Every structure is written in structure tokens, then in C-alpha cells.
All heavy atoms as TSV, in Angstrom:
chain	resi	resn	atom	element	x	y	z
A	1	TRP	N	N	-209.753	159.456	22.662
A	1	TRP	CA	C	-209.395	160.196	23.823
A	1	TRP	C	C	-209.282	159.276	25.033
A	1	TRP	O	O	-208.414	159.478	25.871
A	1	TRP	CB	C	-210.422	161.307	24.061
A	1	TRP	CG	C	-210.071	162.161	25.227
A	1	TRP	CD1	C	-209.148	163.160	25.233
A	1	TRP	CD2	C	-210.596	162.086	26.536
A	1	TRP	NE1	N	-209.081	163.716	26.481
A	1	TRP	CE2	C	-209.967	163.074	27.313
A	1	TRP	CE3	C	-211.537	161.287	27.140
A	1	TRP	CZ2	C	-210.250	163.287	28.639
A	1	TRP	CZ3	C	-211.820	161.505	28.466
A	1	TRP	CH2	C	-211.183	162.486	29.198
A	2	LEU	N	N	-210.123	158.283	25.101
A	2	LEU	CA	C	-210.067	157.367	26.246
A	2	LEU	C	C	-208.817	156.503	26.226
A	2	LEU	O	O	-208.290	156.155	27.274
A	2	LEU	CB	C	-211.314	156.480	26.283
A	2	LEU	CG	C	-212.618	157.205	26.588
A	2	LEU	CD1	C	-213.795	156.250	26.453
A	2	LEU	CD2	C	-212.589	157.842	27.957
A	3	LEU	N	N	-208.345	156.151	25.056
A	3	LEU	CA	C	-207.164	155.291	24.965
A	3	LEU	C	C	-205.851	156.056	25.127
A	3	LEU	O	O	-204.908	155.542	25.720
A	3	LEU	CB	C	-207.147	154.564	23.614
A	3	LEU	CG	C	-208.291	153.584	23.369
A	3	LEU	CD1	C	-208.215	153.042	21.957
A	3	LEU	CD2	C	-208.261	152.464	24.386
A	4	ARG	N	N	-205.756	157.247	24.578
A	4	ARG	CA	C	-204.518	158.028	24.617
A	4	ARG	C	C	-204.841	159.512	24.804
A	4	ARG	O	O	-204.760	160.295	23.862
A	4	ARG	CB	C	-203.736	157.832	23.321
A	4	ARG	CG	C	-203.314	156.422	22.969
A	4	ARG	CD	C	-201.958	156.009	23.493
A	4	ARG	NE	N	-200.899	156.948	23.272
A	4	ARG	CZ	C	-200.147	157.030	22.181
A	4	ARG	NH1	N	-200.340	156.218	21.172
A	4	ARG	NH2	N	-199.189	157.927	22.095
A	5	PRO	N	N	-205.234	159.910	26.007
A	5	PRO	CA	C	-205.643	161.305	26.218
A	5	PRO	C	C	-204.551	162.321	25.899
A	5	PRO	O	O	-204.850	163.468	25.567
A	5	PRO	CB	C	-206.031	161.352	27.696
A	5	PRO	CG	C	-205.455	160.141	28.310
A	5	PRO	CD	C	-205.303	159.115	27.218
A	6	GLU	N	N	-203.294	161.913	25.949
A	6	GLU	CA	C	-202.208	162.853	25.652
A	6	GLU	C	C	-202.172	163.258	24.184
A	6	GLU	O	O	-201.487	164.211	23.815
A	6	GLU	CB	C	-200.855	162.259	26.068
A	6	GLU	CG	C	-200.389	161.081	25.232
A	6	GLU	CD	C	-200.945	159.722	25.674
A	6	GLU	OE1	O	-201.835	159.668	26.539
A	6	GLU	OE2	O	-200.469	158.714	25.123
A	7	LEU	N	N	-202.919	162.565	23.327
A	7	LEU	CA	C	-202.958	162.905	21.903
A	7	LEU	C	C	-203.884	164.082	21.611
A	7	LEU	O	O	-203.847	164.642	20.523
A	7	LEU	CB	C	-203.423	161.707	21.074
A	7	LEU	CG	C	-202.502	160.498	21.029
A	7	LEU	CD1	C	-203.142	159.389	20.215
A	7	LEU	CD2	C	-201.149	160.878	20.473
A	8	MET	N	N	-204.735	164.432	22.585
A	8	MET	CA	C	-205.740	165.457	22.348
A	8	MET	C	C	-205.754	166.459	23.483
A	8	MET	O	O	-205.347	166.159	24.592
A	8	MET	CB	C	-207.107	164.812	22.197
A	8	MET	CG	C	-207.170	163.863	21.038
A	8	MET	SD	S	-208.679	162.929	21.014
A	8	MET	CE	C	-208.185	161.599	19.936
A	9	ALA	N	N	-206.241	167.640	23.179
A	9	ALA	CA	C	-206.350	168.679	24.194
A	9	ALA	C	C	-207.609	169.491	23.929
A	9	ALA	O	O	-208.132	169.531	22.817
A	9	ALA	CB	C	-205.131	169.583	24.161
A	10	GLY	N	N	-208.073	170.126	24.950
A	10	GLY	CA	C	-209.258	170.961	24.831
A	10	GLY	C	C	-209.436	171.759	26.094
A	10	GLY	O	O	-208.498	171.954	26.860
A	11	ARG	N	N	-210.670	172.196	26.318
A	11	ARG	CA	C	-210.938	172.936	27.545
A	11	ARG	C	C	-212.384	172.765	27.954
A	11	ARG	O	O	-213.242	172.391	27.147
A	11	ARG	CB	C	-210.570	174.390	27.400
A	11	ARG	CG	C	-211.359	175.145	26.395
A	11	ARG	CD	C	-210.793	176.541	26.292
A	11	ARG	NE	N	-211.707	177.390	25.554
A	11	ARG	CZ	C	-211.362	178.510	25.002
A	11	ARG	NH1	N	-210.125	178.927	25.096
A	11	ARG	NH2	N	-212.223	179.242	24.360
A	12	ASP	N	N	-212.630	173.062	29.212
A	12	ASP	CA	C	-213.984	172.973	29.750
A	12	ASP	C	C	-214.800	174.151	29.239
A	12	ASP	O	O	-214.356	175.304	29.300
A	12	ASP	CB	C	-213.956	172.981	31.277
A	12	ASP	CG	C	-213.337	171.719	31.848
A	12	ASP	OD1	O	-213.540	170.646	31.244
A	12	ASP	OD2	O	-212.678	171.796	32.889
A	13	CYS	N	N	-215.981	173.855	28.714
A	13	CYS	CA	C	-216.875	174.870	28.156
A	13	CYS	C	C	-218.317	174.522	28.499
A	13	CYS	O	O	-218.629	173.378	28.812
A	13	CYS	CB	C	-216.767	174.915	26.632
A	13	CYS	SG	S	-215.160	175.361	26.001
A	14	ARG	N	N	-219.164	175.493	28.374
A	14	ARG	CA	C	-220.601	175.249	28.469
A	14	ARG	C	C	-221.082	174.852	27.075
A	14	ARG	O	O	-220.846	175.569	26.091
A	14	ARG	CB	C	-221.333	176.510	28.933
A	14	ARG	CG	C	-222.808	176.308	29.108
A	14	ARG	CD	C	-223.067	175.449	30.312
A	14	ARG	NE	N	-224.486	175.223	30.510
A	14	ARG	CZ	C	-224.949	174.548	31.529
A	14	ARG	NH1	N	-224.124	174.046	32.429
A	14	ARG	NH2	N	-226.225	174.356	31.671
A	15	VAL	N	N	-221.739	173.708	26.973
A	15	VAL	CA	C	-222.260	173.212	25.696
A	15	VAL	C	C	-223.771	173.045	25.835
A	15	VAL	O	O	-224.251	172.468	26.810
A	15	VAL	CB	C	-221.615	171.863	25.310
A	15	VAL	CG1	C	-222.210	171.321	24.022
A	15	VAL	CG2	C	-220.106	172.011	25.184
A	16	THR	N	N	-224.508	173.594	24.884
A	16	THR	CA	C	-225.961	173.442	24.850
A	16	THR	C	C	-226.386	173.079	23.429
A	16	THR	O	O	-225.617	173.239	22.478
A	16	THR	CB	C	-226.686	174.737	25.281
A	16	THR	OG1	O	-226.261	175.804	24.436
A	16	THR	CG2	C	-226.391	175.083	26.730
A	17	ILE	N	N	-227.608	172.601	23.312
A	17	ILE	CA	C	-228.189	172.268	22.011
A	17	ILE	C	C	-229.330	173.235	21.744
A	17	ILE	O	O	-230.191	173.437	22.600
A	17	ILE	CB	C	-228.717	170.811	21.984
A	17	ILE	CG1	C	-227.637	169.822	22.402
A	17	ILE	CG2	C	-229.277	170.461	20.610
A	17	ILE	CD1	C	-226.397	169.822	21.544
A	18	ASP	N	N	-229.339	173.828	20.565
A	18	ASP	CA	C	-230.397	174.762	20.176
A	18	ASP	C	C	-231.675	173.973	19.926
A	18	ASP	O	O	-231.742	173.146	19.019
A	18	ASP	CB	C	-229.971	175.504	18.910
A	18	ASP	CG	C	-230.966	176.561	18.474
A	18	ASP	OD1	O	-232.082	176.621	19.035
A	18	ASP	OD2	O	-230.628	177.334	17.565
A	19	LEU	N	N	-232.690	174.238	20.742
A	19	LEU	CA	C	-233.967	173.529	20.618
A	19	LEU	C	C	-235.058	174.414	20.026
A	19	LEU	O	O	-236.224	174.020	19.993
A	19	LEU	CB	C	-234.411	173.006	21.991
A	19	LEU	CG	C	-233.442	172.023	22.650
A	19	LEU	CD1	C	-233.942	171.652	24.037
A	19	LEU	CD2	C	-233.243	170.794	21.795
A	20	SER	N	N	-234.683	175.600	19.565
A	20	SER	CA	C	-235.672	176.509	18.996
A	20	SER	C	C	-236.119	176.033	17.615
A	20	SER	O	O	-235.466	175.207	16.981
A	20	SER	CB	C	-235.079	177.916	18.892
A	20	SER	OG	O	-234.008	177.933	17.974
A	21	GLU	N	N	-237.225	176.579	17.160
A	21	GLU	CA	C	-237.710	176.277	15.806
A	21	GLU	C	C	-236.819	176.985	14.793
A	21	GLU	O	O	-236.222	178.009	15.083
A	21	GLU	CB	C	-239.147	176.769	15.647
A	21	GLU	CG	C	-240.143	176.055	16.535
A	21	GLU	CD	C	-240.374	174.616	16.119
A	21	GLU	OE1	O	-240.319	174.329	14.900
A	21	GLU	OE2	O	-240.600	173.783	17.007
A	22	GLY	N	N	-236.719	176.426	13.615
A	22	GLY	CA	C	-235.988	177.095	12.551
A	22	GLY	C	C	-234.736	176.358	12.128
A	22	GLY	O	O	-234.463	175.243	12.571
A	23	PRO	N	N	-233.953	176.998	11.283
A	23	PRO	CA	C	-232.786	176.334	10.694
A	23	PRO	C	C	-231.687	176.005	11.695
A	23	PRO	O	O	-230.851	175.153	11.433
A	23	PRO	CB	C	-232.286	177.333	9.643
A	23	PRO	CG	C	-232.852	178.640	10.043
A	23	PRO	CD	C	-234.131	178.354	10.769
A	24	GLY	N	N	-231.663	176.657	12.859
A	24	GLY	CA	C	-230.626	176.369	13.850
A	24	GLY	C	C	-230.978	175.229	14.783
A	24	GLY	O	O	-230.165	174.831	15.614
A	25	CYS	N	N	-232.172	174.675	14.644
A	25	CYS	CA	C	-232.617	173.607	15.542
A	25	CYS	C	C	-231.670	172.409	15.484
A	25	CYS	O	O	-231.336	171.917	14.413
A	25	CYS	CB	C	-234.027	173.176	15.165
A	25	CYS	SG	S	-234.713	171.958	16.298
A	26	GLY	N	N	-231.193	172.000	16.638
A	26	GLY	CA	C	-230.282	170.864	16.715
A	26	GLY	C	C	-228.818	171.258	16.703
A	26	GLY	O	O	-227.942	170.427	16.910
A	27	ARG	N	N	-228.537	172.529	16.489
A	27	ARG	CA	C	-227.163	173.018	16.433
A	27	ARG	C	C	-226.520	172.931	17.823
A	27	ARG	O	O	-227.140	173.211	18.833
A	27	ARG	CB	C	-227.171	174.456	15.945
A	27	ARG	CG	C	-225.833	175.121	15.885
A	27	ARG	CD	C	-225.937	176.504	15.328
A	27	ARG	NE	N	-226.959	177.262	16.038
A	27	ARG	CZ	C	-227.179	178.552	15.870
A	27	ARG	NH1	N	-226.472	179.226	14.997
A	27	ARG	NH2	N	-228.114	179.166	16.545
A	28	THR	N	N	-225.262	172.531	17.869
A	28	THR	CA	C	-224.500	172.495	19.110
A	28	THR	C	C	-223.849	173.856	19.322
A	28	THR	O	O	-223.147	174.356	18.445
A	28	THR	CB	C	-223.416	171.403	19.049
A	28	THR	OG1	O	-224.036	170.151	18.791
A	28	THR	CG2	C	-222.638	171.324	20.342
A	29	LEU	N	N	-224.078	174.438	20.494
A	29	LEU	CA	C	-223.535	175.752	20.822
A	29	LEU	C	C	-222.487	175.593	21.914
A	29	LEU	O	O	-222.748	175.007	22.956
A	29	LEU	CB	C	-224.651	176.670	21.309
A	29	LEU	CG	C	-225.837	176.834	20.355
A	29	LEU	CD1	C	-226.987	177.539	21.042
A	29	LEU	CD2	C	-225.405	177.593	19.117
A	30	VAL	N	N	-221.297	176.123	21.672
A	30	VAL	CA	C	-220.194	176.036	22.629
A	30	VAL	C	C	-219.821	177.446	23.071
A	30	VAL	O	O	-219.506	178.296	22.238
A	30	VAL	CB	C	-218.970	175.334	21.999
A	30	VAL	CG1	C	-217.820	175.275	22.990
A	30	VAL	CG2	C	-219.337	173.933	21.524
A	31	ASP	N	N	-219.843	177.689	24.372
A	31	ASP	CA	C	-219.432	178.976	24.929
A	31	ASP	C	C	-217.935	178.893	25.243
A	31	ASP	O	O	-217.529	178.533	26.334
A	31	ASP	CB	C	-220.243	179.281	26.189
A	31	ASP	CG	C	-219.859	180.596	26.835
A	31	ASP	OD1	O	-219.093	181.366	26.213
A	31	ASP	OD2	O	-220.309	180.849	27.958
A	32	TRP	N	N	-217.113	179.245	24.266
A	32	TRP	CA	C	-215.656	179.157	24.395
A	32	TRP	C	C	-215.096	180.143	25.409
A	32	TRP	O	O	-214.005	179.967	25.917
A	32	TRP	CB	C	-214.986	179.399	23.049
A	32	TRP	CG	C	-215.202	178.303	22.061
A	32	TRP	CD1	C	-216.032	178.322	20.982
A	32	TRP	CD2	C	-214.592	177.009	22.068
A	32	TRP	NE1	N	-215.966	177.121	20.323
A	32	TRP	CE2	C	-215.093	176.299	20.960
A	32	TRP	CE3	C	-213.671	176.391	22.910
A	32	TRP	CZ2	C	-214.714	175.006	20.666
A	32	TRP	CZ3	C	-213.290	175.097	22.615
A	32	TRP	CH2	C	-213.805	174.415	21.503
A	33	TRP	N	N	-215.819	181.231	25.671
A	33	TRP	CA	C	-215.280	182.300	26.508
A	33	TRP	C	C	-215.848	182.314	27.920
A	33	TRP	O	O	-215.525	183.196	28.697
A	33	TRP	CB	C	-215.520	183.645	25.819
A	33	TRP	CG	C	-214.843	183.656	24.491
A	33	TRP	CD1	C	-213.538	183.937	24.250
A	33	TRP	CD2	C	-215.417	183.308	23.233
A	33	TRP	NE1	N	-213.253	183.798	22.912
A	33	TRP	CE2	C	-214.396	183.405	22.257
A	33	TRP	CE3	C	-216.684	182.927	22.818
A	33	TRP	CZ2	C	-214.608	183.143	20.916
A	33	TRP	CZ3	C	-216.893	182.654	21.481
A	33	TRP	CH2	C	-215.863	182.768	20.550
A	34	GLY	N	N	-216.696	181.351	28.280
A	34	GLY	CA	C	-217.220	181.267	29.633
A	34	GLY	C	C	-218.106	182.430	30.027
A	34	GLY	O	O	-218.112	182.835	31.182
A	35	ARG	N	N	-218.861	182.962	29.106
A	35	ARG	CA	C	-219.708	184.124	29.373
A	35	ARG	C	C	-221.061	183.752	29.949
A	35	ARG	O	O	-221.791	184.618	30.402
A	35	ARG	CB	C	-219.909	184.929	28.092
A	35	ARG	CG	C	-218.629	185.539	27.592
A	35	ARG	CD	C	-218.886	186.390	26.383
A	35	ARG	NE	N	-217.615	186.946	25.919
A	35	ARG	CZ	C	-217.366	187.257	24.678
A	35	ARG	NH1	N	-218.285	187.089	23.757
A	35	ARG	NH2	N	-216.196	187.750	24.332
A	36	ARG	N	N	-221.409	182.495	29.898
A	36	ARG	CA	C	-222.734	182.097	30.387
A	36	ARG	C	C	-222.574	181.263	31.637
A	36	ARG	O	O	-221.830	181.628	32.529
A	36	ARG	CB	C	-223.479	181.349	29.296
A	36	ARG	CG	C	-223.704	182.245	28.095
A	36	ARG	CD	C	-224.638	181.645	27.121
A	36	ARG	NE	N	-224.811	182.607	26.025
A	36	ARG	CZ	C	-225.430	182.349	24.944
A	36	ARG	NH1	N	-225.958	181.178	24.757
A	36	ARG	NH2	N	-225.557	183.266	24.012
A	37	GLU	N	N	-223.230	180.165	31.696
A	37	GLU	CA	C	-223.208	179.304	32.878
A	37	GLU	C	C	-221.884	178.561	32.998
A	37	GLU	O	O	-221.034	178.620	32.128
A	37	GLU	CB	C	-224.365	178.315	32.791
A	37	GLU	CG	C	-225.728	178.985	32.730
A	37	GLU	CD	C	-226.831	177.983	32.516
A	37	GLU	OE1	O	-226.810	176.940	33.181
A	37	GLU	OE2	O	-227.691	178.242	31.672
A	38	ALA	N	N	-221.761	177.830	34.100
A	38	ALA	CA	C	-220.543	177.051	34.362
A	38	ALA	C	C	-220.352	175.981	33.285
A	38	ALA	O	O	-221.320	175.486	32.703
A	38	ALA	CB	C	-220.649	176.399	35.729
A	39	PRO	N	N	-219.108	175.597	33.015
A	39	PRO	CA	C	-218.836	174.548	32.023
A	39	PRO	C	C	-219.524	173.226	32.388
A	39	PRO	O	O	-219.686	172.914	33.565
A	39	PRO	CB	C	-217.317	174.389	32.080
A	39	PRO	CG	C	-216.814	175.664	32.655
A	39	PRO	CD	C	-217.881	176.139	33.587
A	40	ASN	N	N	-219.924	172.491	31.362
A	40	ASN	CA	C	-220.547	171.189	31.574
A	40	ASN	C	C	-219.952	170.102	30.670
A	40	ASN	O	O	-220.446	168.987	30.637
A	40	ASN	CB	C	-222.065	171.261	31.371
A	40	ASN	CG	C	-222.458	171.624	29.951
A	40	ASN	OD1	O	-221.623	171.957	29.120
A	40	ASN	ND2	N	-223.741	171.566	29.672
A	41	ALA	N	N	-218.885	170.450	29.941
A	41	ALA	CA	C	-218.289	169.464	29.032
A	41	ALA	C	C	-216.829	169.823	28.740
A	41	ALA	O	O	-216.462	170.998	28.752
A	41	ALA	CB	C	-219.059	169.423	27.713
A	42	LEU	N	N	-216.053	168.812	28.490
A	42	LEU	CA	C	-214.696	169.007	27.981
A	42	LEU	C	C	-214.795	168.952	26.464
A	42	LEU	O	O	-215.207	167.939	25.897
A	42	LEU	CB	C	-213.751	167.909	28.484
A	42	LEU	CG	C	-212.364	167.884	27.868
A	42	LEU	CD1	C	-211.611	169.173	28.166
A	42	LEU	CD2	C	-211.584	166.682	28.360
A	43	VAL	N	N	-214.452	170.048	25.816
A	43	VAL	CA	C	-214.531	170.132	24.359
A	43	VAL	C	C	-213.119	169.986	23.804
A	43	VAL	O	O	-212.246	170.816	24.068
A	43	VAL	CB	C	-215.157	171.469	23.911
A	43	VAL	CG1	C	-215.215	171.550	22.388
A	43	VAL	CG2	C	-216.539	171.631	24.514
A	44	LEU	N	N	-212.896	168.923	23.050
A	44	LEU	CA	C	-211.582	168.670	22.458
A	44	LEU	C	C	-211.467	169.426	21.143
A	44	LEU	O	O	-212.337	169.309	20.286
A	44	LEU	CB	C	-211.398	167.170	22.222
A	44	LEU	CG	C	-211.497	166.306	23.477
A	44	LEU	CD1	C	-211.458	164.837	23.112
A	44	LEU	CD2	C	-210.410	166.652	24.468
A	45	ASN	N	N	-210.393	170.202	20.998
A	45	ASN	CA	C	-210.237	170.985	19.774
A	45	ASN	C	C	-208.823	170.956	19.213
A	45	ASN	O	O	-208.508	171.677	18.285
A	45	ASN	CB	C	-210.686	172.428	19.999
A	45	ASN	CG	C	-209.841	173.159	21.020
A	45	ASN	OD1	O	-209.085	172.555	21.766
A	45	ASN	ND2	N	-209.987	174.462	21.071
A	46	ARG	N	N	-207.953	170.109	19.779
A	46	ARG	CA	C	-206.596	169.953	19.254
A	46	ARG	C	C	-206.233	168.470	19.287
A	46	ARG	O	O	-206.631	167.753	20.199
A	46	ARG	CB	C	-205.599	170.756	20.092
A	46	ARG	CG	C	-205.775	172.244	19.942
A	46	ARG	CD	C	-204.743	173.038	20.727
A	46	ARG	NE	N	-204.736	172.758	22.150
A	46	ARG	CZ	C	-205.531	173.346	23.048
A	46	ARG	NH1	N	-206.415	174.232	22.663
A	46	ARG	NH2	N	-205.441	173.047	24.325
A	47	ILE	N	N	-205.469	168.040	18.284
A	47	ILE	CA	C	-205.100	166.632	18.188
A	47	ILE	C	C	-203.700	166.509	17.588
A	47	ILE	O	O	-203.284	167.334	16.773
A	47	ILE	CB	C	-206.121	165.844	17.332
A	47	ILE	CG1	C	-205.863	164.355	17.396
A	47	ILE	CG2	C	-206.144	166.343	15.899
A	47	ILE	CD1	C	-206.985	163.503	16.838
A	48	ASP	N	N	-202.990	165.488	18.005
A	48	ASP	CA	C	-201.712	165.130	17.387
A	48	ASP	C	C	-202.060	164.158	16.257
A	48	ASP	O	O	-202.329	162.977	16.503
A	48	ASP	CB	C	-200.806	164.455	18.423
A	48	ASP	CG	C	-199.568	163.817	17.823
A	48	ASP	OD1	O	-199.358	163.903	16.596
A	48	ASP	OD2	O	-198.802	163.209	18.594
A	49	PRO	N	N	-202.105	164.628	14.998
A	49	PRO	CA	C	-202.578	163.768	13.913
A	49	PRO	C	C	-201.709	162.533	13.697
A	49	PRO	O	O	-202.238	161.444	13.459
A	49	PRO	CB	C	-202.597	164.667	12.686
A	49	PRO	CG	C	-201.782	165.854	13.030
A	49	PRO	CD	C	-201.747	165.961	14.523
A	50	ASP	N	N	-200.395	162.675	13.776
A	50	ASP	CA	C	-199.520	161.513	13.565
A	50	ASP	C	C	-199.761	160.463	14.646
A	50	ASP	O	O	-199.879	159.271	14.363
A	50	ASP	CB	C	-198.052	161.931	13.555
A	50	ASP	CG	C	-197.707	162.800	12.365
A	50	ASP	OD1	O	-198.367	162.651	11.305
A	50	ASP	OD2	O	-196.797	163.637	12.494
A	51	GLY	N	N	-199.830	160.905	15.893
A	51	GLY	CA	C	-200.091	159.979	16.987
A	51	GLY	C	C	-201.452	159.323	16.873
A	51	GLY	O	O	-201.612	158.132	17.137
A	52	PHE	N	N	-202.459	160.099	16.446
A	52	PHE	CA	C	-203.807	159.550	16.291
A	52	PHE	C	C	-203.829	158.461	15.225
A	52	PHE	O	O	-204.373	157.384	15.439
A	52	PHE	CB	C	-204.801	160.652	15.938
A	52	PHE	CG	C	-206.158	160.121	15.589
A	52	PHE	CD1	C	-207.030	159.706	16.579
A	52	PHE	CD2	C	-206.550	160.002	14.267
A	52	PHE	CE1	C	-208.275	159.187	16.256
A	52	PHE	CE2	C	-207.794	159.490	13.937
A	52	PHE	CZ	C	-208.659	159.085	14.940
A	53	PHE	N	N	-203.226	158.725	14.066
A	53	PHE	CA	C	-203.256	157.733	12.993
A	53	PHE	C	C	-202.393	156.519	13.313
A	53	PHE	O	O	-202.723	155.401	12.920
A	53	PHE	CB	C	-202.910	158.360	11.645
A	53	PHE	CG	C	-204.053	159.163	11.085
A	53	PHE	CD1	C	-203.990	160.540	11.037
A	53	PHE	CD2	C	-205.207	158.533	10.651
A	53	PHE	CE1	C	-205.056	161.287	10.552
A	53	PHE	CE2	C	-206.281	159.261	10.156
A	53	PHE	CZ	C	-206.204	160.643	10.115
A	54	ASP	N	N	-201.321	156.706	14.068
A	54	ASP	CA	C	-200.547	155.554	14.540
A	54	ASP	C	C	-201.417	154.669	15.436
A	54	ASP	O	O	-201.427	153.445	15.298
A	54	ASP	CB	C	-199.313	156.004	15.324
A	54	ASP	CG	C	-198.241	156.601	14.429
A	54	ASP	OD1	O	-198.305	156.414	13.195
A	54	ASP	OD2	O	-197.337	157.265	14.983
A	55	LEU	N	N	-202.146	155.288	16.347
A	55	LEU	CA	C	-203.045	154.539	17.231
A	55	LEU	C	C	-204.149	153.847	16.432
A	55	LEU	O	O	-204.452	152.672	16.667
A	55	LEU	CB	C	-203.664	155.476	18.270
A	55	LEU	CG	C	-204.703	154.862	19.199
A	55	LEU	CD1	C	-204.099	153.752	20.061
A	55	LEU	CD2	C	-205.340	155.938	20.072
A	56	LEU	N	N	-204.731	154.554	15.477
A	56	LEU	CA	C	-205.793	153.975	14.650
A	56	LEU	C	C	-205.289	152.754	13.885
A	56	LEU	O	O	-205.936	151.693	13.882
A	56	LEU	CB	C	-206.335	155.023	13.678
A	56	LEU	CG	C	-207.492	154.599	12.789
A	56	LEU	CD1	C	-208.701	154.211	13.611
A	56	LEU	CD2	C	-207.840	155.710	11.824
A	57	ARG	N	N	-204.113	152.867	13.262
A	57	ARG	CA	C	-203.547	151.728	12.527
A	57	ARG	C	C	-203.272	150.552	13.468
A	57	ARG	O	O	-203.559	149.397	13.142
A	57	ARG	CB	C	-202.268	152.142	11.815
A	57	ARG	CG	C	-202.493	152.832	10.495
A	57	ARG	CD	C	-201.198	153.020	9.722
A	57	ARG	NE	N	-200.331	153.997	10.361
A	57	ARG	CZ	C	-200.394	155.306	10.159
A	57	ARG	NH1	N	-201.291	155.791	9.339
A	57	ARG	NH2	N	-199.558	156.119	10.767
A	58	GLU	N	N	-202.740	150.855	14.640
A	58	GLU	CA	C	-202.438	149.786	15.608
A	58	GLU	C	C	-203.712	149.082	16.053
A	58	GLU	O	O	-203.766	147.856	16.088
A	58	GLU	CB	C	-201.711	150.401	16.814
A	58	GLU	CG	C	-201.217	149.400	17.827
A	58	GLU	CD	C	-202.216	149.191	18.957
A	58	GLU	OE1	O	-202.857	150.162	19.381
A	58	GLU	OE2	O	-202.353	148.032	19.391
A	59	ARG	N	N	-204.756	149.842	16.340
A	59	ARG	CA	C	-206.014	149.232	16.807
A	59	ARG	C	C	-206.711	148.469	15.683
A	59	ARG	O	O	-207.255	147.390	15.913
A	59	ARG	CB	C	-206.944	150.293	17.386
A	59	ARG	CG	C	-206.367	151.042	18.577
A	59	ARG	CD	C	-205.959	150.126	19.699
A	59	ARG	NE	N	-207.105	149.659	20.418
A	59	ARG	CZ	C	-207.066	149.013	21.565
A	59	ARG	NH1	N	-205.905	148.752	22.137
A	59	ARG	NH2	N	-208.146	148.608	22.148
A	60	LEU	N	N	-206.717	149.010	14.476
A	60	LEU	CA	C	-207.341	148.306	13.353
A	60	LEU	C	C	-206.572	147.019	13.041
A	60	LEU	O	O	-207.166	146.027	12.616
A	60	LEU	CB	C	-207.400	149.199	12.116
A	60	LEU	CG	C	-208.402	150.350	12.177
A	60	LEU	CD1	C	-208.265	151.239	10.952
A	60	LEU	CD2	C	-209.821	149.831	12.321
A	61	GLY	N	N	-205.270	147.028	13.253
A	61	GLY	CA	C	-204.465	145.834	13.021
A	61	GLY	C	C	-204.802	144.699	13.974
A	61	GLY	O	O	-204.462	143.539	13.706
A	62	ARG	N	N	-205.458	144.991	15.064
A	62	ARG	CA	C	-205.864	143.973	16.031
A	62	ARG	C	C	-207.174	143.272	15.675
A	62	ARG	O	O	-207.505	142.264	16.277
A	62	ARG	CB	C	-206.047	144.590	17.413
A	62	ARG	CG	C	-204.788	145.055	18.047
A	62	ARG	CD	C	-205.107	145.576	19.427
A	62	ARG	NE	N	-203.925	146.015	20.132
A	62	ARG	CZ	C	-203.902	146.267	21.426
A	62	ARG	NH1	N	-205.008	146.127	22.136
A	62	ARG	NH2	N	-202.798	146.665	21.997
A	63	LEU	N	N	-207.907	143.844	14.729
A	63	LEU	CA	C	-209.192	143.240	14.360
A	63	LEU	C	C	-208.981	141.895	13.690
A	63	LEU	O	O	-208.061	141.731	12.896
A	63	LEU	CB	C	-209.960	144.167	13.407
A	63	LEU	CG	C	-210.442	145.485	14.013
A	63	LEU	CD1	C	-211.075	146.341	12.920
A	63	LEU	CD2	C	-211.434	145.248	15.131
A	64	PRO	N	N	-209.866	140.950	14.003
A	64	PRO	CA	C	-209.736	139.636	13.354
A	64	PRO	C	C	-210.036	139.752	11.854
A	64	PRO	O	O	-210.891	140.504	11.446
A	64	PRO	CB	C	-210.784	138.770	14.054
A	64	PRO	CG	C	-211.702	139.723	14.738
A	64	PRO	CD	C	-210.958	141.004	14.938
A	65	ARG	N	N	-209.313	138.993	11.092
A	65	ARG	CA	C	-209.535	138.983	9.638
A	65	ARG	C	C	-210.425	137.803	9.300
A	65	ARG	O	O	-210.313	136.746	9.859
A	65	ARG	CB	C	-208.205	138.877	8.913
A	65	ARG	CG	C	-207.359	140.083	9.222
A	65	ARG	CD	C	-206.028	139.975	8.569
A	65	ARG	NE	N	-205.199	141.053	9.071
A	65	ARG	CZ	C	-204.444	141.788	8.324
A	65	ARG	NH1	N	-204.349	141.557	7.042
A	65	ARG	NH2	N	-203.729	142.748	8.854
A	66	SER	N	N	-211.288	138.010	8.316
A	66	SER	CA	C	-212.207	136.913	7.941
A	66	SER	C	C	-211.715	136.164	6.737
A	66	SER	O	O	-210.820	136.485	6.068
A	66	SER	CB	C	-213.590	137.471	7.666
A	66	SER	OG	O	-213.556	138.574	6.818
């Protein structure tokens, strides 16, 4: 996202981590509908797969070979 933000899209949402005891502990909770507090994160949920893999191949091609 930092290199090519146009490849991805999302929206501002409130994101919290479940800290309660039990099986949900550690779960990431996203309020997609803005029903709780103000947004605190940009949640990316769409990607241009062809553009992403083109970028990945280009960046991996820059790594030094041993």
C-alpha cells in the first residue's frame, strides 16, 4: 500500500482487539458500519491482483542474488 496506494482501496473504520477471556481473545473486530466510536484505522479490503503481482515481481527482481 505504501508503494502503490492506487492498487488498493478500503475505508475508515473503528478497529478494536477483543481482550476478553475465551475463544475470541485476540480477535480483530472491525465496525464496517460506523455504529460505535469514530474510525481509528484505514481497513484495506480491495486490491488489483494483477497490479499487485506485477509490483511484487518487480520488487523481488531487485533483490541481490547470492
